[in-house]
C-alpha positions as CSV (number, residue, x, y, z in Angstrom):
1,M,20.2,5.6,24.2
2,S,18.5,8.3,22.0
3,V,15.0,8.3,20.9
4,S,14.1,7.9,17.4
5,P,12.5,10.6,16.3
6,L,10.4,8.7,13.5
7,A,7.8,6.5,14.6
8,W,4.8,4.6,13.0
9,F,2.0,3.7,15.5
10,W,-0.8,1.2,14.4
11,G,-3.2,-1.0,15.6
12,D,-7.1,-0.7,17.2
13,D,-5.9,0.3,20.9
14,D,-6.5,4.4,20.2
15,L,-5.9,5.3,23.8
16,A,-2.5,3.0,23.7
17,A,-1.1,5.0,20.9
18,D,-2.0,8.3,21.7
19,R,-0.6,7.3,25.1
20,A,2.9,6.3,23.2
21,V,3.2,9.2,21.1
22,V,2.7,11.4,24.8
23,K,5.3,9.4,26.1
24,L,7.6,10.2,22.6
25,A,7.1,13.6,23.1
26,K,8.4,13.4,26.9
27,A,11.4,11.3,26.1
28,L,12.3,13.8,23.1
29,E,11.8,16.9,25.5
30,A,14.3,15.0,28.2
31,E,17.0,14.5,25.5
32,S,16.4,18.2,24.1
33,G,15.7,20.0,27.2
34,S,12.6,21.8,25.5
35,P,9.0,20.6,25.1
36,L,7.6,19.7,21.7
37,E,5.0,21.7,19.8
38,R,2.4,19.0,18.5
39,W,1.2,19.6,14.8
40,E,-1.5,17.6,13.9
41,L,-2.2,16.3,10.2
42,R,-4.8,14.7,8.8
43,G,-4.3,13.1,5.6
44,S,-7.0,14.5,2.8
45,L,-6.9,13.0,-0.7
46,D,-8.0,16.0,-2.5
47,R,-5.1,18.1,-1.0
48,A,-2.4,15.8,-0.9
49,A,0.2,17.1,-2.3
50,S,-0.2,20.8,-0.2
51,Q,-0.5,19.0,3.0
52,V,2.8,16.5,2.2
53,A,4.6,20.0,1.0
54,E,3.3,21.4,4.4
55,L,4.7,18.5,6.1
56,N,7.8,18.4,4.9
57,E,8.8,22.4,5.9
58,R,7.3,21.5,9.4
59,V,10.1,18.9,10.2
60,A,12.8,19.9,7.8
61,T,12.9,23.5,9.4
62,A,15.9,23.4,11.9
63,V,15.2,24.4,16.0
64,M,16.7,27.8,16.4
65,F,15.5,28.7,19.6
66,G,13.1,26.5,22.1
67,G,11.5,23.3,21.3
68,G,11.0,21.6,18.1
69,T,7.7,19.9,16.3
70,L,6.2,16.7,16.6
71,A,4.0,16.0,13.7
72,V,1.7,13.9,14.3
73,V,-0.1,12.2,10.9
74,T,-3.0,10.3,10.9
75,G,-4.6,9.1,7.4
76,I,-1.5,8.1,5.8
77,G,-2.8,6.4,3.1
78,A,-4.8,9.3,1.6
79,L,-1.0,10.9,1.4
80,A,0.2,8.0,-0.1
81,K,-1.9,7.1,-3.4
82,T,0.4,8.1,-6.0
83,G,3.9,7.4,-6.7
84,E,4.5,10.7,-6.6
85,R,3.4,11.3,-3.0
86,M,5.0,8.3,-2.0
87,K,8.2,9.1,-3.0
88,D,7.8,12.3,-1.6
89,L,6.7,10.6,1.9
90,I,9.6,8.5,1.6
91,R,12.0,11.6,1.5
92,T,10.5,13.4,4.7
93,F,11.9,10.9,6.6
94,D,15.4,12.0,5.6
95,L,14.3,15.4,6.1
96,V,13.5,15.6,9.6
97,A,15.8,18.1,11.3
98,P,17.2,17.8,15.0
99,G,14.9,18.9,17.6
100,N,11.6,17.6,15.6
101,A,10.1,14.2,15.2
102,L,7.4,12.2,13.1
103,V,4.7,10.0,14.6
104,I,2.2,8.1,12.0
105,L,-0.8,7.1,14.0
106,E,-2.7,4.6,12.2
107,A,-6.2,3.5,13.5
108,S,-6.3,-0.2,11.8
109,K,-9.1,-2.4,12.2
110,T,-9.4,-5.2,14.8
111,G,-7.5,-8.0,13.2
112,A,-5.6,-6.0,10.9
113,K,-2.3,-7.8,9.9
114,G,-0.2,-4.9,10.3
115,P,0.5,-1.2,8.6
116,S,-0.2,-0.2,5.3
117,P,1.4,0.6,2.6
118,K,4.3,-1.7,3.1
119,K,6.9,0.0,1.3
120,L,5.7,3.4,2.9
121,V,6.6,1.2,6.3
122,D,9.3,-0.5,5.3
123,A,10.7,2.9,4.4
124,L,10.1,4.3,7.6
125,T,11.9,1.5,9.7
126,A,14.9,1.5,7.3
127,A,15.5,4.9,8.3
128,G,15.5,4.0,11.4
129,G,12.1,4.6,12.8
130,D,10.2,2.9,15.8
131,L,7.5,0.4,14.3
132,R,5.1,-1.0,17.2
133,P,1.6,-2.4,17.1
134,F,-1.1,-1.4,19.8
135,V,-3.6,-4.1,19.6
136,T,-7.0,-4.2,22.5
137,P,-6.3,-6.9,24.7
138,K,-9.1,-9.1,25.0
139,A,-10.5,-11.2,27.7
140,G,-8.4,-11.8,30.6
141,S,-5.9,-9.9,29.2
142,L,-8.4,-6.4,29.4
143,T,-9.0,-7.8,32.9
144,G,-5.6,-7.5,34.0
145,W,-5.4,-4.3,32.2
146,I,-8.2,-2.7,34.1
147,E,-6.6,-3.8,37.1
148,R,-2.9,-2.2,36.5
149,E,-4.9,0.7,35.4
150,A,-6.9,1.1,38.9
151,R,-3.8,0.6,40.6
152,E,-2.5,3.1,38.8
153,E,-5.3,5.8,39.5
154,G,-5.4,4.8,43.2
155,I,-8.8,3.0,42.6
156,E,-9.6,-0.4,45.1
157,L,-11.0,-3.3,42.9
158,G,-12.5,-5.8,44.7
159,P,-12.7,-9.3,43.7
160,G,-14.2,-9.8,39.8
161,A,-15.0,-5.9,39.6
162,A,-12.0,-5.9,37.2
163,K,-13.6,-8.7,35.2
164,E,-17.3,-7.5,35.4
165,I,-16.4,-4.0,33.6
166,A,-14.5,-6.0,31.0
167,Q,-17.4,-8.4,29.9
168,R,-19.9,-5.3,29.9
169,L,-17.3,-3.6,27.5
170,G,-17.2,-6.6,25.4
171,A,-13.8,-8.2,25.9
172,F,-15.0,-11.7,26.2
173,V,-16.5,-11.3,23.0
174,V,-14.3,-13.3,20.5
175,Q,-15.8,-12.6,16.9
176,G,-14.1,-11.3,14.2
177,D,-16.3,-8.5,13.3
178,V,-16.2,-7.1,16.8
179,E,-14.3,-3.4,16.6
180,R,-12.7,-3.2,19.8
181,R,-10.7,0.7,19.0
182,N,-12.4,2.2,21.8
183,Q,-12.7,-0.3,25.1
184,T,-9.5,0.7,26.9
185,W,-10.9,4.1,26.4
186,M,-14.0,3.2,27.6
187,A,-12.8,1.4,30.7
188,V,-10.6,4.3,31.9
189,Q,-14.2,6.3,31.8
190,E,-16.0,4.0,33.5
191,L,-13.1,3.5,36.2
192,A,-13.1,7.4,36.4
193,K,-17.3,7.0,36.9
194,L,-16.7,4.2,39.6
195,A,-14.2,6.0,41.6
196,L,-16.3,8.8,42.1
197,Y,-19.4,6.9,43.3
198,R,-17.0,4.9,45.9
199,E,-14.6,7.3,46.9
200,A,-13.5,4.9,49.3
201,G,-13.3,1.3,50.0
202,Q,-13.7,-0.7,47.0
203,V,-15.5,-0.8,44.3
204,T,-17.5,-4.4,44.0
205,V,-19.4,-6.3,41.4
206,D,-22.5,-4.7,42.4
207,D,-21.3,-1.6,41.7
208,V,-20.1,-1.8,38.4
209,R,-23.6,-3.8,37.3
210,A,-25.3,-0.5,38.8
211,L,-22.8,1.9,37.1
212,V,-21.4,0.6,34.0
213,P,-23.9,-0.2,30.9
214,E,-23.2,-3.5,28.8
215,A,-21.8,-1.9,26.0
216,I,-20.8,-5.3,24.7
217,P,-20.7,-5.2,20.7
218,A,-23.3,-8.3,20.1
219,S,-21.8,-9.5,17.1
220,V,-24.0,-10.3,14.0
221,W,-21.6,-13.3,12.8
222,A,-22.0,-14.6,16.8
223,F,-25.6,-14.4,16.6
224,G,-25.5,-16.1,12.9
225,D,-23.6,-18.7,14.2
226,A,-25.3,-19.8,17.3
227,V,-28.6,-19.6,15.2
228,G,-26.6,-22.1,12.9
229,D,-25.1,-24.1,15.8
230,R,-28.3,-24.3,17.3
231,Q,-27.4,-22.7,20.1
232,R,-31.0,-21.5,21.6
233,D,-30.2,-19.7,24.7
234,K,-26.5,-18.2,23.2
235,A,-28.8,-16.8,20.5
236,L,-31.7,-15.3,22.8
237,D,-29.0,-13.7,24.8
238,L,-27.5,-12.3,21.7
239,L,-30.1,-11.5,20.0
240,A,-31.4,-9.6,23.1
241,R,-28.4,-7.0,23.1
242,L,-28.7,-6.6,19.0
243,L,-32.2,-5.9,19.5
244,D,-31.4,-2.8,21.2
245,V,-28.8,-1.6,18.5
246,T,-29.6,-3.0,15.1
247,A,-32.1,-2.2,13.3
248,E,-34.6,-4.8,12.5
249,P,-34.1,-5.0,8.7
250,I,-30.6,-5.8,9.4
251,L,-31.7,-8.8,11.9
252,T,-33.9,-10.2,9.2
253,T,-31.3,-9.9,6.5
254,I,-28.5,-11.8,8.9
255,L,-31.1,-14.8,9.7
256,H,-32.5,-15.0,6.1
257,R,-29.0,-14.9,4.4
258,R,-28.0,-17.7,7.1
259,I,-30.8,-20.0,6.3
260,R,-30.3,-19.8,2.9
261,E,-26.9,-20.6,3.0
262,L,-27.6,-23.8,5.4
263,L,-30.3,-24.9,2.7
264,E,-27.8,-24.9,-0.4
265,M,-25.0,-25.9,1.8
266,H,-27.1,-29.0,2.9
267,D,-28.1,-29.4,-0.8
268,R,-24.5,-29.2,-1.7
269,I,-22.9,-31.7,0.6
270,A,-26.2,-34.3,0.3
271,S,-25.7,-34.5,-3.5
272,G,-22.1,-35.7,-3.0
273,E,-20.5,-32.2,-3.9
274,R,-16.8,-31.9,-2.7
275,L,-17.1,-28.9,0.2
276,P,-14.4,-26.9,-1.5
277,A,-16.2,-26.7,-5.0
278,A,-19.6,-26.2,-3.0
279,A,-17.7,-23.3,-1.3
280,K,-16.4,-22.0,-4.5
281,A,-19.7,-22.0,-6.0
282,M,-21.6,-20.3,-3.1
283,G,-18.6,-17.5,-3.0
284,I,-17.1,-18.4,0.4
285,N,-13.4,-17.6,0.3
286,S,-12.6,-18.9,3.7
287,D,-12.0,-22.5,4.5
288,F,-12.6,-21.8,8.1
289,R,-16.2,-20.3,7.1
290,A,-16.4,-23.1,4.7
291,Q,-16.4,-25.8,7.5
292,T,-18.0,-24.2,10.1
293,L,-20.9,-23.5,7.7
294,A,-21.1,-27.3,6.7
295,G,-20.8,-28.3,10.1
296,Q,-24.0,-26.4,11.2
297,A,-25.6,-27.5,8.0
298,R,-25.8,-31.2,9.7
299,N,-27.5,-29.8,12.5
300,W,-30.7,-29.2,10.6
301,A,-33.2,-31.2,8.5
302,V,-34.5,-29.7,4.9
303,P,-38.4,-29.5,6.3
304,E,-36.4,-27.3,9.8
305,L,-34.7,-25.3,7.1
306,H,-37.8,-24.4,5.0
307,A,-39.9,-23.5,8.3
308,A,-37.2,-21.4,9.7
309,L,-37.0,-20.0,6.4
310,D,-41.2,-19.3,6.2
311,G,-41.0,-17.8,10.1
312,V,-38.1,-15.1,8.6
313,L,-40.4,-14.1,5.7
314,E,-43.1,-13.0,8.7
315,L,-40.9,-11.5,10.5
316,D,-39.6,-9.5,7.5
317,A,-43.3,-8.4,6.8
318,M,-43.7,-7.6,10.5
319,V,-40.5,-5.6,10.3
320,K,-41.6,-4.0,6.8
321,G,-45.1,-2.8,8.2
322,A,-47.4,-5.2,6.4
323,P,-50.8,-5.4,7.4
324,D,-52.1,-7.1,10.2
325,T,-48.9,-8.2,10.9
326,G,-48.1,-5.9,14.0
327,Q,-46.5,-2.4,14.4
328,D,-45.7,-2.3,17.7
329,A,-42.3,-3.0,19.0
330,A,-42.8,-4.6,21.8
331,Q,-44.7,-7.3,19.8
332,R,-41.8,-7.2,16.9
333,R,-39.6,-8.0,20.0
334,L,-41.6,-10.6,20.7
335,A,-42.1,-12.6,17.4
336,F,-37.9,-12.2,16.6
337,T,-37.9,-14.0,20.0
338,L,-40.7,-16.2,19.6
339,W,-38.8,-17.2,15.9
340,V,-35.3,-18.1,17.8
341,M,-37.4,-20.2,20.4
342,D,-39.7,-22.4,18.1
343,H,-36.5,-22.6,15.2
344,V,-33.2,-22.4,16.9
345,G,-33.7,-25.2,19.6
346,R,-32.8,-29.0,18.5
347,A,-35.8,-31.1,17.4
348,P,-36.9,-33.8,19.7
349,V,-35.3,-37.3,18.9
350,A,-38.2,-38.7,16.7
351,V,-37.5,-35.5,14.4
352,M,-34.2,-35.9,14.5
353,A,-33.9,-39.1,13.2
354,G,-36.2,-38.3,10.4
355,R,-33.7,-36.1,8.8
356,S,-32.4,-36.2,5.2
357,G,-28.8,-36.5,4.3
């Protein structure tokens, strides 16, 4: 079966997409008998017209001797901003000469529903192009991926080692704001490092813990939700990771926004306002987020939220260097930790019984 010289690879798994390009190049080489020269083009809005013209020239030029050209295009959106450029790109799909090939690589954000622009995608598939998603595996799927990768590289992983690597790379963080683009690439790098460390015998969980740093993309949404749900231990765990990689003013902003949202939602629900109307008034467009916030608001009494908000203002003053608030990084870290311990844990039964709403 002939291999299509047109392809659109998209998704958040850069490693898998790049490997797919290499695999396609080998398949085309096997058909033609000659290796293709990989030519890369990154779309630029300022130079779109000249870039599309150069792309057309590259792929439309018939192969006379030796191998053809494999054009790999990234940043396709910049080349298709105007109707004229879009038409030129669509014509390109019919211009690819025998022996040449064209691949569009679209690095989509995690959670993207599909590639774009749709008109260009539809034109490529109509021309017989191969449209394939490459999505970074999560949780147990990444664990299995790491195990297969290790076997292919001749690396022996002991029980639990693959899962430990996946956990440290953030595979088990499920919030939507987590960006996973480099997770498989990082897994490959960590496996190579572990293989050098343990040249003979199994790589153990202890080896992984000793050599693989925790690169978990501790989600700011997860932290906000843990606070709203009053899951103190989870909030403390996420806070410890966020403090290492997130600016303190961002953390105070996250806390301030969440507590203010909980206060407003609490007030609207207590006054009898229906959830859709409350969400609309608050500028919340997601039904899921509105329901989540409403559920979290029920976990709190109004006095508790006011006390938590006062605590956030004190944290903000400390972060901004207000006099007599403590300037040492360790002091600020301790202050964030104490805020979670003081406000996020559920109140005693006697206090809970006195809640309003």
